[in-house]
N, C-alpha and C positions, 0 to 999 in steps of 0.2 A: 230648777235645779236646787237641791236640797242644801242648805245653805246653814249650818251652825259652827259653834266653837267646837271644835272637834277636841281639841286638848290645847291647855293653855300655850305650848309650843309653837301654836300655829299663829298667836298673836291676836286672836279675835278679842274684841272686848266687850265688858257688859255681860254676860251670859250667865255668870255665878256658877256656884259649884254644880258639876255633873255627876251623873253615876254614870261608871264605866259598864259595858254590855253585861258582864257576868254577874251586876249585883242586882238583886232582886229589888223591884220597885215598891213592893206594898206586903210585908211580912205576914200580916193578917189575912190576907183575902181568902177566903175558904176555898175548898176543893170540891167538895160534893154538893149537890143540888137535889131537893125534888121539885119537878116543873109541872103544874097543871094550868093548863089553857082552856080557857071557857070562851069560845070566840061569842059575840054577839051577832049572829048572821043577819040580822034585820038592818044593823048598821055599818055603812060603809063608807067611804070617804074616796074621791080621785086619787091614783097613788101615781106619781110621776116616778119615772126611771132616771134620776138624775145623776146616777152613776156611769151611765150610758154616754157616750157622744162623745167626750173629750179625754185625751189622753197625753201621757208626758214621754217624751224620748230624751234623753240629757241632753245631748249636742246635737245641732244641726247637721254636723260632718258625719255622724252615723247612720244618715239616711242616705248615704252616697254607697252604703255597703248594700249588697243582693241580699245577705241574710236577714238585716233589720227591714229592708223593705217586704220580705217574706213575713215577718211578724207582725207587720202592720197590715197586710192583707189578711192574716190569722185574726187578728184584733177587730178588724173591721166586719169580718164574718160572723164572728163568734159572740163579742162584746158589743155590737154596733157601734163600732168606732167612727167616727163623722170629722173630729178636729183633732189637728195634732199639735203641740205643744212641746217646741223645742227651742233652746239659747243657742246663742253663740254664732248668730249672724255675720258677724263682723272678725271673728276668730281668725287667725293668721292663716289656718289649715285651709281656709275657702277663698284665701286669695282676693278679698273684697278691694285691697289696695297692693298691687303687685308691677313688679318692672317689665317693661317689653321686650320679650326677648329677641326680637328683630335688631334690636339694639346692642347686641352683645359685642359686637366687633366695632361699634361705634368709637370714636376717640373723644367725643363729646362726655366727658365723666358726668358732669351734671344732669345730662339727659337720661345717660343710660341708666344711673340710681334712682331718677326720679319716679316714684310708682302710679302707674294710673289706676282710674276705676276699671275693676272688671267684675260683673255680675255674673262670668259662666259658670261658676261651680252653685251658688245659691239658687240659679236658675234651672241648673239642673234636676236640684233637689226638689224643688216646687213643681217642677214638670212632673217628676215621678208620683208626688203627691196628688196632685191634679189627675193624672192617669190612674191611679188607683182608687180615684172617687173620694179623696181625703182634701181638707180645707186647713191650711196651718193657721196657726196663732203666730202672727209676726213678732218677734222680739228684737229690735236693732240693739243688740247689745253682743260683744263687749267692744271696748273701744279699740279702733284700729292703732296700733303704734305709731304709727307714721303722725297720726293727729292727737295723741294722747299727750297730757301734760306731765305724767309718771311714768314710770316702769312696772308698778305693783302688778302682780297678776294673783289669781285664786286658786289654792292648792297646787297640783301639780300641773296644772293647764296653762294654754297660753292667752288666756282670758284677762285683758287689760281693764283694770277695774278704776281707772282713774278717769277724770273729766278731760273734755277737750283742750287744748291750748288754746284756740279759738272756738267760740260756741259757733261763728259763723261759719268754719268749716264743717262741725257738725250737720247744721243745718243744710249746708250744700250738698253732703252726702246723703242724708236721709231724702232731699227733693229729688236728686237723681236716683235713688234706688225706687222710691215711690214712681217716678213716671215711668221707669222701666218696667215695674209690675203692670201698670194701665196698659202700658202699649202690647204687651206680651199676653196678659191675660183678660182685660178689659174690665171695667167699672162692675158691671152684671155681676163678675165672679168674686171681685173682692169684696164686694157687699156679704159675701156668704164668710169672709175672714173675719179675725180679731187681730187687732193690734195691741199690744202694751208696750209702754216705755222700757223698761228696765225689769232685770230680775232682783228682788231683794234687796231695795235700795238703803232699807233700814239697818242693814248689816254692813260696817264698815270691811269687811271682809270682802265684798263684793260691789262696793260700791264709795269711794273715799270722797264724794261729793257733797256729801249730807243731803238734810231735806230740802235745803236751798234749790242744790244742784238738781236735785230730782224733779223739782218743778221747772226746771229750766229743759229739761230732756222731756218732759210731759207736756209741758207748752208749745215746743217744736215740734214734736210728733203730732200733735192735735192740730196745729196749724196747717202741717203739710198735708195730712190726708182730707183735713175738712175743706179745703181749699179745693181739692178736687173732687170731693162729694160728700157733703153732711152726713150722708147716710153710711158712710164708711164706720166701724165701730172701735172706739178705743176706750181702753180699760186700764185701772190701775188701784191701788197702788203696787199689787204684787209682793207684799211683804212679809215678812218671816212674823209668826206670832200675830198675825191679823192687825198688824198697827197701823196707824196713820189713816183709818179709814175715815175718821171725822174730820180729819185736816185736808182730805183731799176734796171731800164734798164742800169743804168751806172755801178751799183755794178754787174749785170748779165754778161755785156761785160768785164768787168775787170777781174771776178773771173769764167770765161767760165758757168755759170749757168744763161743763160736768161729765165725768165720764160716762159713757155708756153702758159700763158695766163695771162692777165693783169686782176686786181681784183680791182675796186673801189665801194665807199658808197657814199650815197649823198640823205639828206633830204631837203625841200625845206627851212625848216626854220632853216637849220643849222645856226651857228653863223656868224653875219657879221664880226665878227672881224676874219676873218680867210685869211690872206693875202697869204697863202700857196697854197690855193685851184688854182689848174687850171682851167681857165676859159676862153671861147670862146664868144664873144659876145659884145653887148653895155655895157658900163662899168655902166650904170645905173641900170642893172640888176645883177651886183655882189652883191648883199645883199638879205638878207632872206625877205625883204618886197617885193620883186618882185616876181611875178608869174613866172618868166623866170630863174630862179636862178639855179635849176638843170637840165635844158637842157643847160644850158652853161657851168655847169661843165662838164658834159657827153660830149660835142663838145671837153672842153677844156684837157680832157683826151686823145681823140681822137686825136687831135692836136700834142700830145707831141709823142703819138705813130708813126703819120705820119711823123715827123720830125725825129724819129730814125729809120724811113723804117722799122718798126716794123712789122712783118707778122703773128703773134699770135692770138689768139682769145681774146676780152674784154668782161668781164662780169662785169655787174654793179649787183652785187649782194646781196645788199641792198639798198632799196631807196622807199621813199613815200614822201606825202606832209609835215609830221611831226615827230620829234623824241619823243616828249612828250610821256611817259608812259601812262600818262590820256589824251586824247582829244577828246570829244565827237563828233567834227566836222568829224574825222575819219570814224564814222558811218553813214555819210550823203551823197546824191548824190554828193557834190562838193567833196568827194574823188575820187569818180567815173569819176567826170569830169576830176579832173586833171590828174588821170592816162592816160586816152583817149588823152587829150591834151599832156601828155609828149612823150606818145607812137607816138602821130602825129608827133612832131617835130623833136624826137631823136631815135627812135626804130631802125632804120637804120644805127646809129652810131656804136652799139654792136651786140655780138653773143646771149647773154641773157641778160635781164631785170628779177631780181627776186625782186618781192615786199616783203616789211617786215609788217607782215609775212603771213603765212598760218591762224594759228589758235590763238583763245584766250587761250588756254592750254599752259599758260605761268605764270610765277611767278618772274619775277627778281625783282619787287618791289610790291609785294602782290601778293597773288592768287586773282583771282576775284571770285565775291560772283553773281553779279547780271548777267542775261543774254545778257544782253548790258550795258557795263561798260567803254566805250570808250578806249578800250584796242588796240592793234595793229592787231589783227587777222582779216585775210576777212571770217573766219567761227567763230562763238559764240562756246563756249564749247560744246554747244549740237550740234554741226556742221551745225545751220541755216547758210545760205548764206546772208551776209552782201550785200549791194549795190558796195563796191568795188570788191568784188567775181564776181558779175553779170557784172561789167566792163571787168573783163577780158574774162568773157563768150561770152560778145557782141564782144569782139575783135578776139577771135577764130573764130569767124563767117564771118570775112572780107574774101576776094579773096587774091590772090596772084600777083596781078596786082593793082597798086595804081595810079589813074587817076589824072594828073594834073588839078587843081582847082583855079578858080580866087573866092575869097572870099570877098563878097563887104557888106560894112555896119558897121560891127563890125572891129574896127581898132585898138584895144587896143592888139588884139593877145589871148584874153581870151575865144572866142568864135569862132570856126570854124568846119571843117568837114576832116574826112578821106573818101574818095570816092576809092572805088575798083570794081572790077569786075571778075568773074570766070567762069566756066564752067556753075555753076548752077545759074549767072545772074549779077543784080548788088546789091554793098552794099555801103548805105552811112551812116557813123556814124558822128552823130553830136553832139557837145558838146559846153554848156555855162559854166564857171567856173567863180567865184569870190573868188579874193585871202583874202576879207575882211569878207567874211560870216562866221559866227559862228552857231553852233547847236540853233534852235531855232529862227534863223532870218525869218523873212517875204521874201520870193523868191521873185525874180526879174522876167521879162518875156522876151522871145525872140521869135521875129516873124521871122519864117525860111521859105526860099523856094528854090528850085533845079530845074535846066533846066535837063529834063531826055530826052534820044534818042527815036527814033520812035520805034526801034526793042526791045521792052518791051511787056510783057502782063498783062498790068493794073491790070486784076481781080486778078492777083496774089501777089498784094503789102501788105504787113503787117509791121507793126511798133512795135518795144520794145520800152517802156519807162521807164528810171530810174529817178524819182525824189521824192517828199516827198510822192507823193500820188500813186505811179506804182514801182511794184516789191519792195516793202519796208516793209517787214517782221515784223519791229519794230512798225509797226503802229498796227498791230495785238496783238502784244505783249503789246503794251499800252492798246489796248483796253479791254485787259485781268485784268488790273489793275496792270500793269508792275510787274508780279510777279517774284522776285528774282532767285526762283529755280522753273519752272514750273512744275506742275503734270505731270504724265505720260498723261494723256489725252489733257492736256493744249499743251503739247509737239508734240503730236500725230496732234492735229489741225494746230499747227504754220507751223509745216514740209510740212502740205498738201497745205499751202497757201505759200508755199517758192518755188516752182518751177518756173523759169524764164519764163514770159508768154508775149505773142504778142496778137495784135488786128489786125483784118484786116484794111486794108490803101486805098482801092480803092476810097473813096469818097474824099480824100486828094488830089488826081490827076485830073487836067482839060486837055483836049486837047490843043494843041498849033499848030502852024504853022508848026513847026519842031518837034513836038515830044510830050511832056507832061511837065506839071508843077506840082510838089508836094509842096503844101503849109501848114503850120500847125505852130501852136504854141508850146512852152515848157517852162518850168520855168527855172530860172537862180539861183541856179545851176539845171542842167540836163544833161541827156543824151539821145539822141535818136538813134536808128539802123532802118532804111528805107531799106527794102529786095523786090526786085522784079524779077522774073524770065525774062529769053529772050524768044522772041518767037521762 
């Protein structure tokens, strides 16, 4: 769940001054580039596709819906989705503790009002995930009202964020749930799942028990699953801004419960007043006005893990350009460019990067009406692919060997390329990002060239473009008059224009003494994938 202090009236503490969505991050960011890529084809390294495999759905209850299930199937087929993270396991709408309808006419008022454990809805959801071929990340939050010590909830949801009145009740509930999972799916299946204790416990908007209370949550879940089988995987701390990483490693060493995987969250516009965030990189980038803040936090977390000689997995299971619940720039090519840029810089530092989030089926601060309404999802509520979804599609088309490159011309790091090769041929994924760009701004320009080897078949060259005018279904929606809820014929038309398309690129190639050179223009912001097969 993307959780930050939205505005002061929500009452979150410690975030400092924030920029509103219509304010530029960095007014001096350049708009025009000349980008010349010179690959060193003889120098390559293995390239893991860490943006694949793990995805976020906001709340577990959304997976009850058929349209969400269809979106998960699509993401599995097109993005390689294997694991699904969703919070709200004990949300009131899932009825984990609910009264027995058979006692409706009972004269025993205590009995008829006493809730019983009922895992019917969570099991239905997990059954569906297993049926689709997906493994859940089990996140046992939030606190059921019946055993909670308070009534505080987050945003407009029913998610109780207070500790239990009695920790024994919490431990008993978890034990019952884990035992039920074992009985239904078996230990072998659960070994493919992941477990985490809570979501962003370092923000008091999402957990009022502080760090000490989080250690109790973590320890109880650890003891519960490890008693079943030590191979079951627990991770943490799932903190905003990547905080508490060193602390959880210290706690794990001291209490014999080292996490099987480390979890961090980061958004590039996280608060500039975040001194606890781990960071590795130039000091000028340790602020949310820099285009490189997220990459620095990822490297900072990885450095802590290396300093502790930690050998477990590392999941960045929430990240993106902006945490704002409403931000139209998220639905532009600039978000796509940021995704590619960040994966170019730090994708090899972690085992999974799970962008927040998969779908606009979401209601933390209100339920969306318009097809495009600046929400977090890579897919609209109707399942239309936005450009941030297309960015993930293009990333999945890259090869498994990354070519070392020399990038000339663009010197600020906001424009570059990922060049790979595979048995299919050569793939070059270019991006131009502008930290100051806002939805509706006039794009800049980027003149691109890349040196290609002789061992290619130039007639097979094709190019995919993500910019204002290409692979942008929002344009078709606007041409219809921006209907809040498209009619069925309109939706059919939009979906017909929503497949990722390419065009022939032979005319972009010219023969040179040592091979070929491809030259083309791309907007800034923009993303381009050039694919060519080998001879």
